[in-house]
N, C-alpha and C positions, 0 to 999 in steps of 0.2 A: 328649151328649158329642160334641165334634167331633174326628175322627181323620182322618189321611191314609190313604186306601186305596192301598196300594202297587201293587196290580194295575192301577189306573186312573190313578195319579199325580194324584189329585185329593182335595180335602177332602170329607168326608162327615159327616153327622150320624148317629150310631148311637144308636138307642133302647135304653135299658137297663132291663130289667125289675127286679122286686124281687130276683130271685135269679140272673139271667143277665147275665154280663159277657162281652164279646168278649175274645179273647186279643189283646193288643197290647204293643208295646214302647214305651218312652218315651225321649226324648232330653233329657238335662240338660247344659247347656253354658253358657259365658259368652259373651254377645253381644259382637261387636266394636264398633267405634266407631259403626257404623250398620248395622242389620239390613237386608239386601237386600230382604226381603219379609216383611211382617207382615199378619196378618188384620185387616181393617177392615170396617165396614158397607158401604163402597163396593165392595170387591173380593170380598166373601163369595160372591156368585153366580158370578162369573167363576172363582173357585178351585174351585168344585164341578164345573166342566167337565172331562171326561176329558182327561188329558194336560196340564192347565194348570200343573202343577208341574215339568214337564220343563225343566230349565235355568233356572227362574225363582228358585229358592231358593238360599240360600248353599250352598257346597260341603259344609259340615258336615252340613246337612240332606239334601242329595242322597245323600251317602255313607250316612247313617243309614237312609234309605229303601231304598237298595240292599241294605244288610246285613239289614234286616228281611225283605226278599223272599227273600234267600238262606236265611234261617232258616225260611222257610215260614210266616211270620206275615203276615196280611193287613193289619194296621193298625199305625200308629205315632202316638203323641201327641207333638207338638212345641209347646211353649208359644207361640212366635211365630205359629203357624198354627192353634192350637186355641183361643186365648183372644182375644176382641176387646179 
């Protein structure tokens, strides 16, 4: 499962066992005319670099990442950045 790690502002792949799931939030929203940043096979490695999401994603995603960190939750799932 691909999640955004709010502590490092980067995309990470979280391994999920049969019974263990990490705590995470999810962002559900309607995309605008053009999504500023989407996950692709070309940018997957770059988005895994610490700090890669600072200022790169749409404001809605930036705000959701910030709110998730305020809640003390390490991960957030965002469709545009979690699904290729």
